[in-house]
C-alpha positions, 0 to 999 in steps of 0.5 A: 849903925846900919847895913850901909855903914857895915858895908862901908866899914868892910870896903874901907878895911878891905882897901886898907889891907891891900894884898897883905897885912902885917901881923904881929905875933905873941909868943903863944901864937908863934908857938901854935903857928910853928907846930901847925907848920911842922904838922901840915908842912905848907909851902909858906906860913901865909897858907896857915894864917889864910886857913886860920882866918877861913876857919874862924870865919866859918865857925863864927858864922856856924855858931851865930857869933858873927850875927851876934856881933854884927846885930850888936854893932850894926843892927843887921845879921850876916844874912842881911849883909849878903842879901844887901837888905834888912829883914824889914826891907825884905818884908815890905818895910814894916807892918802889914799892908793897908787893907780896904775892909769894905772889899776884903771879902769881895770877889 
């Protein structure tokens, strides 16, 4: 996999979701969501789900968990995704530049 494939997968999933996503909840999740709703008193339960997604994303980035999964699946990191290029591309595409050793120390 590659950076281009990651971008394509993200764009595809983003397009499929649209403005809302239907999510099925198990018993434990419903209980936790109900407790959070009682404590935070949001206008809509959707707000708690959005906060949960933001918190999961932030935690995954901060702990390196997102990078681990991205590297495993796409061989890129979140920083590479944000910049739009891999570390190899940032460094010039590979090894050190070719040098003309006969002129190396000439000024």
